[in-house]
PAZAPA-4460 file (N, C-alpha, C; in steps of 0.05 Angstrom, whole numbers, plus 32768, in hexadecimal, padded with zeros to 4 digits):
% residues 216
    n_x    n_y    n_z   ca_x   ca_y   ca_z    c_x    c_y    c_z   seq   type   mol
   89CF   8873   8A5E   89C4   8863   8A48   89AF   8874   8A39     1      X     A
   89B1   8873   8A1E   899D   8882   8A0E   8981   8877   8A11     2      X     A
   896D   8888   8A10   8951   887E   8A12   8947   8872   89F8     3      X     A
   8955   8878   89E2   894D   886C   89C9   8965   8864   89B9     4      X     A
   8971   884E   89C0   8989   8844   89B2   8982   8836   8998     5      X     A
   8996   882C   898A   8992   881B   8973   8984   8801   897D     6      X     A
   8975   87F4   896B   8966   87DC   8974   8979   87C5   8979     7      X     A
   8970   87B3   898B   897E   879A   898E   897C   8789   8974     8      X     A
   898B   8774   8973   8988   8761   895D   896D   8753   895E     9      X     A
   8965   8749   8947   894C   873A   8946   894D   8722   8959    10      X     A
   8964   8716   895C   8967   86FF   896E   8963   8708   898B    11      X     A
   896D   871F   8992   8969   8729   89AE   894C   872F   89B3    12      X     A
   893F   873B   899F   8923   8741   89A2   8912   8728   89A5    13      X     A
   891A   8713   8996   890C   86F9   8998   890E   86EF   89B4    14      X     A
   8926   86F1   89C0   892B   86E7   89DB   891A   86F7   89EF    15      X     A
   8918   8711   89EA   8908   8723   89FC   88EB   871C   89FB    16      X     A
   88E1   8718   89E3   88C4   8712   89DF   88B4   872B   89DD    17      X     A
   889E   872A   89CE   888D   8742   89CA   8878   8745   89E0    18      X     A
   886D   875D   89E2   8855   8762   89F2   8840   876C   89DE    19      X     A
   882C   875B   89D9   881A   8761   89C3   87FE   8768   89CE    20      X     A
   87F0   8778   89BE   87D4   877E   89C2   87C4   8770   89AC    21      X     A
   87B2   8760   89B3   87A1   8753   899F   8787   8763   899D    22      X     A
   8782   876E   8985   8769   877D   8981   8756   876B   8970    23      X     A
   873D   876B   8976   872A   8759   896A   8723   8760   894D    24      X     A
   8719   874D   893F   870E   8752   8924   86F9   8768   8927    25      X     A
   86F8   877A   8913   86E6   8791   8914   86F2   87A9   8921    26      X     A
   870B   87A7   8929   871A   87BF   8934   871A   87D4   891E    27      X     A
   8710   87EC   8925   870C   8800   8911   8724   8814   8910    28      X     A
   872D   8818   88F8   8744   8829   88F3   873D   883E   88DE    29      X     A
   8749   8855   88DF   8747   8869   88CA   8762   8870   88BF    30      X     A
   8763   8878   88A6   877C   8880   889A   8778   8894   8884    31      X     A
   878B   88A6   8881   878C   88B8   886A   87A2   88AD   8858    32      X     A
   879C   88A9   883F   87AF   889F   882B   87AD   88AF   8812    33      X     A
   87C2   88AE   8802   87C4   88BE   87E9   87BF   88AD   87D1    34      X     A
   87AB   88B4   87C2   87A4   88A6   87A9   87B4   88B0   8791    35      X     A
   87C3   88C6   8796   87D4   88D1   8781   87F1   88D2   878A    36      X     A
   8802   88E1   877B   881E   88E3   8782   882E   88CC   8777    37      X     A
   8847   88CA   877F   8859   88B6   8774   8853   889A   877D    38      X     A
   8845   8896   8794   883F   887C   879E   8822   887A   87A6    39      X     A
   8810   887B   8793   87F3   887B   8799   87EB   8862   87A9    40      X     A
   87D7   8865   87BA   87CF   884F   87CC   87B1   884B   87C9    41      X     A
   87A8   8833   87D1   878C   882D   87D4   8785   882D   87F2    42      X     A
   876C   882D   87F8   8764   882F   8814   876E   8817   8825    43      X     A
   8770   8800   8818   8779   87E8   8826   8795   87E0   8820    44      X     A
   87A4   87F1   8813   87BF   87EA   8809   87D5   87EF   881D    45      X     A
   87EC   87E3   8818   8804   87E6   8827   8819   87F2   8815    46      X     A
   8828   8805   8820   883D   8811   8810   8856   87FF   8810    47      X     A
   885C   87F5   87F9   8873   87E2   87F6   888C   87F1   87ED    48      X     A
   888B   880A   87E8   88A2   881A   87E1   88AC   8827   87FA    49      X     A
   88C6   8824   8800   88D0   8831   8818   88ED   8828   881D    50      X     A
   88F8   8831   8834   88EA   8840   8848   88E8   885E   8841    51      X     A
   88D3   886B   884A   88D0   8888   8848   88D9   8894   8862    52      X     A
   88D0   88AC   8867   88D7   88B9   8881   88C3   88B2   8897    53      X     A
   88AF   88A1   8891   889C   889A   88A6   88A9   8889   88BC    54      X     A
   889E   888B   88D4   88AB   8881   88EB   88B1   8864   88EC    55      X     A
   889E   8853   88E5   88A2   8836   88E9   88A3   8826   88CF    56      X     A
   88AC   8833   88B9   88B0   8824   88A0   88C5   880E   88A6    57      X     A
   88BF   87F5   88A0   88D1   87DF   88A5   88DE   87D5   888C    58      X     A
   88DD   87E5   8877   88E8   87DD   885D   8906   87DA   885E    59      X     A
   8911   87CA   884C   892D   87C7   8849   8936   87DA   8832    60      X     A
   894E   87E6   8835   8959   87F6   8820   8964   87E4   8809    61      X     A
   8965   87F0   87F2   8970   87E1   87DB   898E   87DE   87DF    62      X     A
   899A   87CF   87CD   89B7   87CA   87CE   89C7   87E4   87CC    63      X     A
   89BB   87F8   87BF   89C8   8812   87BD   89C2   8825   87D4    64      X     A
   89B2   881A   87E8   89AC   882A   87FF   8995   883E   87FC    65      X     A
   8983   8839   87E8   896D   884A   87E3   8952   883C   87E7    66      X     A
   893D   884B   87EB   8922   883E   87ED   891B   882F   87D4    67      X     A
   890A   881B   87D6   8903   880B   87BE   88E9   87FC   87C3    68      X     A
   88DE   87F2   87AD   88C6   87E1   87AF   88CF   87C5   87B9    69      X     A
   88BE   87B9   87CA   88C5   87A0   87D6   88AC   8792   87E2    70      X     A
   88B0   877A   87ED   8899   876C   87F8   8890   8778   8813    71      X     A
   88A2   8785   8821   889A   8791   883A   8888   87A9   8835    72      X     A
   8872   87AB   8843   885F   87C1   883F   8855   87CB   885A    73      X     A
   884D   87E4   885B   8844   87F1   8874   882B   8801   886E    74      X     A
   881A   8802   8883   8802   8812   8882   87FE   881F   889D    75      X     A
   87FA   883A   889D   87F7   8849   88B6   87D9   8850   88B9    76      X     A
   87CE   884D   88D1   87B2   8853   88D6   87AF   885C   88F3    77      X     A
   8796   8863   88F9   8790   886D   8914   8774   8864   891D    78      X     A
   8770   8863   8936   8756   885E   8942   8751   8872   8958    79      X     A
   8738   8875   8962   8721   8867   8958   8717   8873   893D    80      X     A
   8702   8868   8933   86F8   8871   8919   86EA   888D   891C    81      X     A
   86E3   8898   8906   86D4   88B1   8906   86E6   88CA   8909    82      X     A
   86DB   88DF   8916   86E9   88F9   8917   8703   88F6   8926    83      X     A
   8705   88E5   893B   871E   88E2   8949   8734   88D8   8938    84      X     A
   872E   88C4   8928   8742   88B9   8916   874A   88CD   8900    85      X     A
   8736   88DD   88F7   873C   88F1   88E2   8750   8905   88EC    86      X     A
   874C   890F   8904   875E   8923   8910   877A   8917   8914    87      X     A
   877B   88FF   891E   8795   88F2   8923   87A3   88ED   8909    88      X     A
   8795   88E3   88F5   87A2   88DE   88DB   87AC   88F8   88CE    89      X     A
   879C   890D   88D0   87A4   8927   88C5   87BD   8931   88D3    90      X     A
   87BD   892E   88ED   87D5   8938   88FD   87EE   8929   88F4    91      X     A
   87EC   8910   88EE   8803   8900   88E6   880B   8905   88C9    92      X     A
   87F7   8904   88B7   87FD   8906   889A   8807   8921   8892    93      X     A
   87FC   8936   889E   8803   8951   8896   8815   8960   88AA    94      X     A
   8824   8951   88BA   8834   895D   88CF   884A   896F   88C5    95      X     A
   8855   896A   88AE   886C   897A   88A4   8864   8997   889E    96      X     A
   884C   899A   8893   8843   89B5   888B   882E   89C0   889E    97      X     A
   8821   89AE   88AE   880B   89B6   88C0   87F5   89C3   88B0    98      X     A
   87F2   89BB   8897   87DC   89C3   8886   87CE   89AB   887B    99      X     A
   87B5   89A7   8880   87A5   8991   8874   879E   8999   8858   100      X     A
   87AD   898E   8845   87A9   8994   8829   8796   897F   881D   101      X     A
   877E   8988   8815   876A   8975   880B   876E   896D   87EE   102      X     A
   8781   8979   87E1   8785   8974   87C4   879F   8966   87BD   103      X     A
   87B6   896F   87C8   87D0   8965   87C0   87D2   8947   87C5   104      X     A
   87D9   8938   87B1   87DC   891B   87B4   87C2   890C   87B5   105      X     A
   87AB   8919   87B2   8791   890D   87B2   878D   88FD   87CC   106      X     A
   878C   890A   87E3   8789   88FB   87FC   876C   88F2   8800   107      X     A
   8769   88DA   880B   874F   88CF   8812   8750   88C6   882F   108      X     A
   8738   88C4   883B   8735   88BA   8856   8723   88A2   8856   109      X     A
   872B   888D   8864   871A   8875   8865   8719   886B   8882   110      X     A
   8703   885D   8888   8700   884F   88A2   86F8   8833   889C   111      X     A
   8704   881F   88A9   86FE   8804   88A5   8700   87F3   88BE   112      X     A
   86F2   87DD   88BF   86F5   87CB   88D5   8704   87B2   88CC   113      X     A
   8718   87A9   88DC   8729   8793   88D3   8719   8779   88D0   114      X     A
   8721   8769   88BD   8713   8750   88B8   871B   8739   88CB   115      X     A
   8730   873D   88D9   8739   872A   88ED   8747   8739   8904   116      X     A
   874D   872A   8919   875C   8736   892F   8779   873D   8926   117      X     A
   8785   8750   8934   87A0   8758   892E   87B2   8754   8947   118      X     A
   87CA   874B   8943   87DE   8748   8958   87F2   875F   8954   119      X     A
   87F1   8772   8967   8802   878A   8964   8816   878C   897B   120      X     A
   882F   8791   8975   8843   8796   8989   883C   87B0   8997   121      X     A
   8838   87B0   89B1   882E   87C7   89C0   8846   87D8   89C9   122      X     A
   8849   87EF   89BC   885E   8802   89C3   8855   8817   89D6   123      X     A
   883C   8815   89E0   8831   8829   89F3   8837   8821   8A10   124      X     A
   8841   8809   8A15   8845   8800   8A30   8863   87FF   8A37   125      X     A
   886A   87E9   8A45   8886   87E7   8A4F   8899   87D8   8A3C   126      X     A
   888E   87CD   8A27   88A0   87BD   8A15   88B8   87CE   8A0B   127      X     A
   88B4   87E7   8A02   88CC   87F5   89F8   88E2   87F7   8A0E   128      X     A
   88DA   87FB   8A27   88EE   87FC   8A3C   88FC   87E1   8A40   129      X     A
   88EC   87CC   8A40   88F7   87B1   8A42   890B   87AB   8A2B   130      X     A
   8905   87B6   8A14   8916   87B1   89FD   892F   87C3   89FC   131      X     A
   8931   87D5   8A10   8949   87E6   8A12   8945   8802   8A08   132      X     A
   892C   8809   8A01   8926   8824   89F7   8913   8832   8A0A   133      X     A
   8900   8840   8A00   88ED   884F   8A11   88D6   8858   89FF   134      X     A
   88C4   8868   8A0A   88AE   8873   89F9   88B9   8884   89E3   135      X     A
   88D2   888C   89E3   88DE   889C   89CE   88DF   888D   89B3   136      X     A
   88D8   8873   89B4   88D7   8864   899B   88C1   8870   8988   137      X     A
   88AD   887E   8994   8898   888A   8985   889C   88A8   8980   138      X     A
   88B2   88B3   898B   88B7   88D0   8988   88D4   88D6   8980   139      X     A
   88E6   88C3   8983   8902   88C8   897D   8908   88C8   895F   140      X     A
   8922   88C7   8959   892A   88C8   893C   891C   88B2   892C   141      X     A
   8911   88BB   8916   8901   88A8   8906   8912   8893   88F8   142      X     A
   8929   8899   88EF   893A   8885   88E2   8940   886E   88F5   143      X     A
   8945   8875   890F   894A   8860   8923   8930   8850   8928   144      X     A
   8919   885D   8929   8900   884F   892D   88FB   883C   8916   145      X     A
   8902   8843   88FE   88FF   8831   88E7   8910   8818   88EB   146      X     A
   8929   881C   88F6   893A   8805   88FA   892E   87F3   8910   147      X     A
   8922   87FF   8924   8914   87EF   8939   88FD   87DF   892C   148      X     A
   88EE   87EC   891B   88D7   87DF   890E   88E1   87C7   88FD   149      X     A
   88F6   87CB   88EE   8901   87B5   88DE   890A   879E   88F0   150      X     A
   8917   87A4   8906   8920   878F   8918   8909   8780   8925   151      X     A
   88F4   878F   892C   88DC   8783   8937   88CF   8771   8923   152      X     A
   88CD   877A   890A   88C1   876A   88F5   88D0   8750   88F1   153      X     A
   88EA   8751   88F2   88FA   8739   88EE   88F9   8726   8907   154      X     A
   88F5   8732   891E   88F5   8721   8937   88DA   8714   893C   155      X     A
   88C4   8722   8936   88AA   8718   893E   8899   8713   8925   156      X     A
   889A   86FB   891B   888D   86F5   8901   886E   86F4   8904   157      X     A
   8864   86F2   891C   8847   86EF   8920   8838   8709   8924   158      X     A
   8847   871F   8926   8838   8738   892B   8830   8745   8911   159      X     A
   8819   8753   8912   880F   8761   88FB   8819   877E   88F8   160      X     A
   8823   8789   890E   882C   87A4   890D   8831   87AF   8929   161      X     A
   8831   87C9   892C   8837   87D7   8944   8820   87EA   894C   162      X     A
   881C   87ED   8966   880A   8801   8970   881A   8813   8982   163      X     A
   8817   882E   897F   8827   8841   898D   8817   885B   8990   164      X     A
   8823   886E   899E   8815   8888   89A2   8820   889D   8990   165      X     A
   880D   88AC   8983   8815   88C1   8971   8821   88D9   8981   166      X     A
   8837   88E2   8977   8843   88FA   8984   8837   8914   8979   167      X     A
   8825   8911   8965   8819   8929   8959   87FB   892C   8960   168      X     A
   87F0   8918   896D   87D2   8919   8971   87CB   8912   898E   169      X     A
   87D9   891F   89A1   87D2   891C   89BD   87D4   8900   89C7   170      X     A
   87E8   88F1   89BE   87ED   88D5   89C7   87D6   88C2   89BE   171      X     A
   87C7   88CA   89AA   87B3   88B7   899F   87C1   889E   8994   172      X     A
   87B4   8887   8997   87C1   886F   898D   87BF   886C   896F   173      X     A
   87D5   8865   8963   87D7   8861   8946   87E3   8846   8941   174      X     A
   87E0   883C   8929   87E8   8821   8922   87F9   8822   8908   175      X     A
   880E   8813   8908   881E   880E   88F0   881B   87F0   88EA   176      X     A
   880E   87EA   88D4   8809   87CE   88CD   881D   87C5   88B8   177      X     A
   8829   87AE   88BD   883B   87A1   88A9   8829   8793   8894   178      X     A
   8836   878D   887E   8827   8780   8868   881A   8765   8870   179      X     A
   8825   875A   8886   8819   8741   8891   87FB   8745   8898   180      X     A
   87F3   875E   889D   87D8   8763   88A5   87C6   8766   888C   181      X     A
   87D0   8760   8875   87BF   8762   885D   87A6   8751   885E   182      X     A
   87A8   873B   886B   8790   8729   886D   877B   8734   8881   183      X     A
   8782   8749   888F   876F   8756   88A1   875E   876C   8894   184      X     A
   8765   8772   887B   8756   8787   886D   873A   877C   8865   185      X     A
   8725   878B   886B   870A   8782   8863   8705   8786   8845   186      X     A
   86EF   877A   883B   86E9   877D   881F   86E5   879A   8816   187      X     A
   86DA   87AA   8828   86D4   87C6   8822   86D6   87D7   883B   188      X     A
   86DB   87F1   8838   86DC   8803   8850   86C0   880B   8858   189      X     A
   86BE   8815   8870   86A4   881F   887A   86A0   883C   8871   190      X     A
   86B6   884A   886D   86B5   8866   8864   86CD   886B   8852   191      X     A
   86C8   887A   883C   86DD   887C   8828   86D7   8895   8817   192      X     A
   86E4   88AC   881E   86DF   88C5   8810   86F9   88D4   880B   193      X     A
   86F9   88E3   87F6   8710   88F6   87F1   870E   890C   8806   194      X     A
   8725   8917   880D   8726   892D   8821   8717   8946   8817   195      X     A
   8716   8949   87FC   8708   8960   87F2   86EB   895B   87ED   196      X     A
   86E1   8944   87F6   86C4   893E   87F4   86B5   8951   8808   197      X     A
   869F   895D   87FF   8690   896E   8811   8688   8961   882B   198      X     A
   8684   8947   882B   867C   8939   8843   8691   893B   8859   199      X     A
   86AA   8941   8852   86C0   8943   8866   86C6   8960   886D   200      X     A
   86B8   8973   8862   86BE   898F   8867   86BD   8995   8885   201      X     A
   86A6   898F   8892   86A3   8995   88AE   86B5   8985   88C0   202      X     A
   86B7   896A   88BB   86CA   895A   88CB   86E7   8964   88C9   203      X     A
   86EF   896D   88B1   870B   8976   88AE   870F   8991   88BB   204      X     A
   86FB   89A2   88BB   86FD   89BC   88C9   8700   89B6   88E7   205      X     A
   86F0   89A3   88F1   86F3   899C   890E   870E   8990   8914   206      X     A
   8717   897F   8902   8731   8972   8907   8748   8987   8906   207      X     A
   8747   8999   88F3   875B   89AE   88F1   875C   89BF   890A   208      X     A
   8744   89C6   8914   8742   89D6   892C   874E   89C7   8944   209      X     A
   8748   89AD   8945   8751   899D   895C   876F   899A   895D   210      X     A
   877D   8999   8946   879A   8995   8946   87A9   89AF   893F   211      X     A
   879B   89C5   8939   87A8   89DE   8934   87B5   89E0   8918   212      X     A
   87AB   89D0   8905   87B5   89D1   88EA   87A4   89E3   88D9   213      X     A
   87AF   89ED   88C3   879F   89FB   88AF   8792   89E7   889C   214      X     A
   877C   89EF   8890   876E   89DE   887C   876F   89EC   8861   215      X     A
   8779   89DE   884E   877C   89EA   8833   8769   89DB   8820   216      X     A
***
C-alpha cells in the first residue's frame, strides 16, 4: 500500500472523523507575504487565486482546468512568533531559490495574535495514518496534498485549517488557514515590517544562518 495515496472521498472522511487541535484566542502566528507581484496580499489577507504550487491550496480549478479567483482562500503562517517564525517562514517562502530576497515582490513580515480560538485538523499526529496516508502528506507530491486539502475542506466544515510540520524548517509547526478563519484575524498586527526594513537586518541575518540560505 502506498504511504501517500489519493485522498478518500469527502463522505469517507466524514465517516472517519477529524482529530483537531484547538488553539486559544491570542495564538501568535508569523507570516511573510508579498505586497507586490501579480497577486499582492495584505498582512491579514487570504489568497483567493489558485491553486498555486503551494502544498495545501484547497482551491478548485476553473472549467478549463486552470487556477482562478474564487471564494476559497488560503493563508500560510508559522509559530511561535518572533525570530523562530521568521526563520520558518523564510525557509518555506524562499525554498525554491534558497535566497531570502528582501526586494522582489515587496515581501513583508508580520506577527499577530488570533482574535478567537482556531480549530485545526492536526496532521502532526496519527490522523493521516488513520485516513490511509502517513506523515508524507506534509512531504510528498504537492499536487496530491492539494487534493487532500480540498477533500478535507469539503468533509469538515467546522475546521479553520490545518496544522502540520514544515519539511524545510526542522519539523517546525506551520499552519494553513482556510478563508473560514477570516474572523480570527485581529484588527491590527503586533509587528509589521518590510523585509528590507533596517529593523529586520539582524533577525534576517540570524534566520539565514539558521537555515543555510543566502540573504539578498
